[in-house]
C-alpha positions in Angstrom: 1.5 -2.3 3.1 -0.4 -1.6 6.3 -2.4 -4.8 5.9 0.7 -6.8 5.2 2.4 -5.4 8.3 -0.6 -6.4 10.4 -0.4 -10.0 9.1 3.4 -10.2 9.6 3.5 -8.7 13.0 0.6 -10.6 14.5 1.0 -14.1 13.3 1.1 -16.5 16.3 3.2 -19.6 16.4 0.1 -21.6 16.1 -2.8 -20.2 14.1 -6.4 -21.1 15.1 -9.1 -21.8 12.5 -12.0 -19.5 13.1 -14.4 -21.1 10.6 -14.5 -23.0 7.3 -15.8 -21.9 3.9 -16.5 -24.4 1.1 -15.4 -27.5 3.1 -13.8 -28.6 6.3 -10.3 -28.2 4.7 -11.0 -24.6 3.5 -10.3 -22.5 6.6 -10.9 -18.9 7.7 -8.6 -17.4 10.4 -9.2 -14.5 12.8 -6.5 -12.7 10.8 -8.4 -13.0 7.6 -11.3 -11.1 9.3 -9.0 -8.6 11.0 -7.2 -7.6 7.8 -10.5 -7.4 5.8 -11.9 -5.2 8.6 -8.9 -2.9 8.3 -9.1 -2.6 4.6 -12.9 -1.9 4.7 -12.4 0.9 7.3 -9.6 2.5 5.2 -11.7 2.3 2.0 -14.9 3.6 3.7 -13.0 6.6 5.0 -11.3 7.5 1.7 -13.8 6.2 -0.9 -17.2 6.2 0.8 -19.1 6.2 -2.5 -17.5 3.0 -3.8 -18.8 -0.6 -3.4 -16.7 -3.3 -1.7 -16.6 -7.0 -2.6 -14.6 -9.0 -0.1 -14.0 -12.6 0.7 -14.9 -12.6 4.4 -17.5 -9.9 5.0 -20.8 -8.6 3.7 -20.8 -6.8 0.3 -21.1 -3.0 0.5 -23.1 -1.3 -2.2 -21.9 2.0 -3.7 -23.0 4.8 -6.0 -19.8 5.5 -8.0 -19.9 2.5 -10.3 -16.6 1.4 -8.9 -16.0 -1.7 -6.7 -13.0 -2.6 -4.5 -12.4 -6.3 -4.7 -10.3 -7.5 -1.7 -8.8 -10.7 -0.5 -7.3 -10.2 3.0 -5.1 -13.3 2.9 -5.0 -15.1 -0.4 -3.4 -18.4 0.6 -5.0 -18.9 4.0 -3.9 -22.5 4.3 -0.3 -21.5 3.7 -0.7 -18.8 6.4 -2.1 -21.5 8.7 0.8 -23.8 8.2 3.5 -21.2 8.0 4.3 -21.8 4.3 5.6 -18.6 2.7 3.2 -18.1 -0.2 0.3 -15.8 0.9 -0.7 -12.3 0.0 -3.0 -9.4 0.5 -4.8 -8.6 -2.7 -6.7 -5.4 -3.5 -8.2 -4.2 -6.8 -10.7 -1.7 -8.1 -13.0 -2.5 -11.0 -15.6 -0.6 -13.0 -19.0 -1.9 -13.8 -20.6 -5.1 -12.7 -18.2 -6.7 -10.1 -18.2 -10.0 -12.0 -15.1 -11.2 -13.8 -17.1 -11.9 -17.0 -18.2 -8.3 -17.2 -16.0 -6.0 -15.1 -13.2 -3.6 -16.2 -10.2 -3.8 -13.9 -8.7 -0.4 -13.3 -5.9 -0.9 -10.8 -4.6 -3.6 -8.4 -1.9 -4.5 -6.0 -0.8 -7.8 -4.6 1.5 -7.7 -1.5 3.4 -10.9 -0.7 3.4 -10.9 3.1 6.4 -12.9 4.0 9.0 -11.3 1.7 7.3 -7.9 1.4 7.3 -7.9 -2.4 4.5 -5.9 -4.0 3.2 -6.1 -7.5 1.0 -3.2 -8.9 -0.8 -2.5 -12.1 -3.0 0.1 -13.7 -5.1 -0.3 -16.8 -3.1 0.4 -19.9 -0.1 1.6 -17.8 1.8 -1.6 -17.3 2.8 -3.6 -14.3 5.5 -3.3 -11.7 7.3 -5.4 -9.1 8.5 -3.1 -6.3 8.5 -0.2 -8.7 10.3 -2.0 -11.5 8.5 -2.9 -14.8 7.7 -6.6 -15.3 7.0 -8.6 -18.5 5.8 -12.1 -19.1 8.3 -14.6 -20.5 7.6 -16.4 -23.7 8.6 -20.1 -23.4 9.9 -21.7 -26.6 7.1 -24.3 -26.5 4.4 -25.8 -24.3 6.7 -28.6 -23.6 9.3 -26.2 -22.0 6.7 -24.2 -20.1 6.6 -24.1 -16.3 2.9 -24.1 -15.4 1.2 -22.9 -12.1 -2.1 -24.2 -11.0 -4.3 -24.7 -7.9 -6.9 -27.1 -6.6 -10.3 -26.7 -5.0 -11.3 -27.8 -1.5 -14.3 -30.0 -2.4 -13.4 -33.7 -2.9 -15.4 -34.1 -6.2 -13.7 -31.1 -7.8 -10.2 -32.3 -6.6 -10.8 -35.6 -8.3 -11.7 -33.9 -11.6 -8.8 -31.5 -11.3 -6.5 -34.5 -10.8 -7.8 -36.1 -14.0 -7.1 -32.9 -16.0 -3.7 -32.7 -14.4 -2.8 -36.2 -15.6 -3.5 -34.9 -19.2 -1.5 -31.7 -18.8 1.6 -32.8 -16.8 3.2 -35.0 -19.5 3.0 -32.2 -22.0 4.7 -29.4 -20.1 8.0 -28.8 -18.4 6.5 -29.2 -14.9 3.7 -28.1 -12.6 3.9 -25.8 -9.6 1.1 -25.5 -7.0 2.1 -22.7 -4.6 -1.2 -22.1 -2.9 -2.0 -18.4 -3.7 -3.6 -17.6 -7.0 -2.8 -13.9 -6.7 0.9 -14.6 -6.2 0.9 -17.2 -9.1 -0.5 -14.6 -11.5 2.1 -12.1 -10.4 4.9 -14.7 -10.8 3.6 -15.3 -14.3 3.8 -11.5 -14.9 7.4 -11.3 -13.9 8.6 -14.4 -15.8 8.9 -16.9 -13.0 6.1 -19.0 -14.3 5.3 -19.4 -18.0 1.6 -20.3 -17.8 -1.1 -20.6 -15.2 -4.5 -22.2 -15.1 -7.1 -23.0 -12.4 -10.8 -23.8 -12.1 -12.8 -22.3 -9.2 -11.2 -18.9 -8.7 -13.4 -16.4 -7.0 -13.4 -12.7 -8.1 -11.1 -11.7 -5.2 -8.6 -14.4 -6.2 -8.1 -13.1 -9.7 -8.9 -9.3 -9.6 -5.6 -7.8 -8.8 -3.3 -10.6 -9.9 -5.1 -11.0 -13.2 -4.6 -7.3 -14.0 -0.9 -7.5 -13.1 -0.6 -10.4 -15.5 -2.5 -8.7 -18.4 -0.6 -5.4 -18.0 2.7 -7.4 -18.1 1.7 -8.8 -21.5 -0.3 -11.9 -20.6 -3.5 -13.1 -22.2 -6.2 -14.0 -19.6 -9.2 -16.0 -20.6 -11.4 -19.0 -19.9 -12.1 -21.9 -22.3 -14.2 -22.0 -25.5 -13.9 -18.3 -26.1 -15.2 -17.4 -22.6 -13.7 -14.8 -20.3 -11.8 -15.9 -17.2 -14.3 -16.8 -14.5 -14.8 -19.4 -11.8 -15.3 -22.0 -14.5 -11.7 -21.6 -15.7 -8.9 -19.1 -15.7 -5.9 -19.5 -18.1 -3.1 -17.0 -18.4 0.2 -16.7 -20.2 2.0 -15.2 -23.2 -0.3 -15.2 -26.3 1.1 -18.2 -28.2 1.6 -20.5 -25.2 -1.7 -19.5 -23.5 -3.6 -20.4 -26.7 -1.9 -23.8 -26.7 -2.7 -24.4 -23.0 -6.3 -23.5 -23.7 -6.5 -26.0 -26.5 -4.9 -28.7 -24.3 -7.4 -28.0 -21.5 -10.3 -28.1 -23.9 -9.0 -31.4 -25.2 -9.0 -32.7 -21.7 -12.6 -31.6 -21.1 -11.4 -29.3 -18.2 
């Protein structure tokens, strides 16, 4: 909440790009860095033995076996342009801080513009502003509303466009909102039926993925692999399995 208030209260009319990440169209703003600094200070004060894995700063090693995985602004391009879908995402995981091996314990995604917060704890369900949420089961893949996202490198975008051409005619429609954390939470509370994306970093999926799973979603990659940068697919069990098969068919 404090981090969200910082973002809401300090956004200028025109946001300056402080740096770029994977490509010239993948920006970092001064606010990304300010929010991550705030979160790191709070965690260091309250949980000094835990590790921290964040998008913008250096990793912090710990001794507790627990790691905080933080994304100060998930949806930075939306923040840059004043488009409403961006969030602060914080999760804590046990074990190796790698999506293929970690055990998510708790997470929160705070949608900055509207103040909505999704939370989840392992084996305790997921909430939206304190009210339980549950994934929706669409009648078929053809009637499923599917969220996705695209990378910032031209070669990957071209490949994702090829896969999208295979998926789009076989589902109700596609939504690209620009924040993976929010997409996974919208899936959790039934406003998306399915979600897939290639290229998610650990901080993109840590909190939102747990919210989705605790709301009843299946979260995986392709070919029996766990959800990782290679691919993340989420949804109710039957429809998620069908989307996995469709993506495998497309060579995603």
